[in-house]
C-alpha positions as CSV (number, residue, x, y, z in Angstrom):
1,M,-16.6,17.2,-9.5
2,K,-14.8,14.7,-10.0
3,T,-12.2,13.6,-6.9
4,F,-9.0,10.9,-7.0
5,S,-9.6,8.6,-4.2
6,A,-6.4,6.0,-3.5
7,C,-7.0,2.3,-2.3
8,I,-5.1,0.8,0.1
9,A,-5.6,-3.3,0.7
10,A,-3.7,-6.5,0.8
11,V,-3.8,-9.9,1.8
12,L,-4.7,-8.3,5.0
13,L,-4.1,-5.1,3.8
14,L,-3.5,-4.9,-0.3
15,F,-2.5,-1.7,-1.9
16,V,-3.6,-1.6,-5.5
17,S,-3.0,0.4,-8.5
18,I,-4.0,1.9,-11.8
19,S,-0.9,3.2,-12.7
20,A,1.6,0.8,-11.6
21,A,1.8,-2.1,-9.1
22,R,5.1,-1.6,-6.4
23,E,5.3,-5.2,-3.5
24,L,6.3,-4.7,-0.6
25,K,7.9,-7.7,0.4
26,Q,8.8,-9.5,3.5
27,Y,13.0,-8.4,4.0
28,G,14.6,-12.1,4.1
29,S,18.6,-13.6,4.4
30,A,20.8,-11.9,1.6
31,S,21.2,-14.7,-0.1
32,A,17.1,-15.4,-0.5
33,S,16.0,-15.8,-4.0
34,A,13.3,-13.7,-5.5
35,S,11.0,-16.6,-5.6
36,A,11.7,-17.1,-2.0
37,M,11.0,-13.2,-0.9
38,A,7.7,-13.8,-2.8
39,T,6.4,-17.0,-1.1
40,A,7.8,-15.3,1.8
41,S,4.5,-14.5,3.6
42,T,4.0,-17.8,4.6
43,A,7.8,-18.2,5.8
44,P,9.2,-17.5,9.1
45,V,11.5,-14.2,9.4
46,T,14.8,-15.5,8.5
47,Q,16.8,-12.4,9.6
48,A,15.7,-9.5,11.0
49,G,16.8,-6.4,9.1
50,P,16.1,-2.4,10.3
51,V,13.3,-1.7,10.6
52,V,12.1,1.4,8.8
53,I,9.7,4.4,7.7
54,E,9.5,3.9,3.8
55,E,8.4,7.0,2.5
56,I,6.2,7.2,-0.8
57,N,6.2,11.3,-1.7
58,P,5.2,12.0,-3.5
59,W,1.7,9.7,-4.0
60,S,0.8,10.8,-7.4
61,L,-1.5,9.8,-10.3
62,G,0.2,8.3,-13.0
63,K,3.8,7.5,-10.9
64,T,5.1,4.2,-11.8
65,Y,6.8,2.9,-8.0
66,P,9.8,0.2,-8.3
67,P,9.8,-3.0,-5.7
68,V,10.6,-2.1,-2.2
69,N,12.1,-4.7,0.2
70,V,11.2,-4.0,3.7
71,A,11.7,-5.6,7.1
72,A,9.1,-7.3,9.4
73,G,8.4,-4.5,11.6
74,S,8.6,-1.4,9.0
75,S,5.4,1.5,8.0
76,V,5.0,2.9,4.9
77,R,4.3,6.6,4.8
78,F,2.0,7.5,2.0
79,I,2.7,11.3,1.2
80,W,0.9,14.0,-1.2
81,P,1.0,17.4,-1.9
82,S,-1.7,19.6,-1.2
83,A,-2.9,19.9,-5.2
84,N,-4.1,16.3,-5.4
85,R,-6.2,14.3,-3.5
86,H,-5.9,11.3,-2.2
87,G,-6.6,8.7,0.7
88,V,-5.8,6.0,1.7
89,Y,-8.8,2.7,2.0
90,Q,-8.4,-0.7,3.1
91,I,-10.1,-3.2,0.8
92,P,-11.3,-6.4,1.3
93,S,-9.4,-7.6,-2.1
94,G,-6.8,-6.7,-4.9
95,Q,-9.7,-5.2,-6.9
96,C,-10.4,-1.4,-6.8
97,P,-13.9,-0.6,-6.1
98,Q,-15.9,1.4,-8.5
99,S,-16.5,3.6,-4.9
100,F,-14.1,4.4,-2.2
101,T,-17.3,5.1,0.0
102,P,-17.6,2.7,3.9
103,A,-20.3,0.9,3.8
104,P,-21.9,-2.5,6.2
105,G,-21.2,-5.5,4.2
106,N,-18.3,-4.0,1.6
107,G,-15.0,-4.6,4.1
108,I,-13.9,-0.8,3.1
109,V,-12.2,1.3,5.7
110,A,-11.4,5.4,5.3
111,L,-7.6,4.7,6.9
112,A,-7.3,8.3,5.3
113,P,-10.2,9.8,3.8
114,A,-9.8,11.6,0.7
115,A,-8.3,15.0,1.3
116,F,-6.1,17.9,-0.5
117,G,-3.1,16.8,0.9
118,G,-2.0,14.8,3.9
119,S,-0.3,11.8,4.7
120,F,-0.8,8.5,6.6
121,T,1.6,5.7,7.8
122,T,0.6,2.2,8.1
123,P,1.0,0.2,11.3
124,A,4.2,-2.3,11.6
125,L,3.9,-4.5,8.6
126,V,4.2,-8.5,9.1
127,P,5.8,-10.6,6.8
128,G,3.6,-10.6,3.1
129,V,3.2,-9.2,-0.2
130,Y,1.7,-5.7,-0.5
131,W,0.4,-3.7,-3.5
132,S,1.0,0.0,-3.9
133,P,-1.3,2.9,-4.5
134,R,-3.5,2.6,-7.8
135,I,-5.5,5.9,-8.2
136,A,-8.9,5.5,-9.0
137,L,-11.1,8.0,-10.4
138,Q,-14.9,8.7,-8.7
139,G,-17.4,10.8,-10.5
């Protein structure tokens, strides 16, 4: 039986996706340029923004997600319907693995194991650039 699973990881925790990438960048000042935002992972937060929980709902196969800026300290909540089997995994690189099975030495951590319907909210995010879900087919 084929199952769908999603992986998440970043420079520290990257989110990766087959359908489309979505960057979650550090919130900067209103005058910050796009390139400054892209390199914000090594720069201090210049202006605090509102801390929020950004929802990605539905977390869905084949859906394209636009870029989102969130304040440092904010979280991201992934929500998927009961008809879809997804999970959230921390992986050690920007490459989705063939299997999302945690094992000694592979660096994969199940944050929300694959299930039909569910949600996962990240801990408060530190400044950086993150990538969103890449849905991977497991056989």
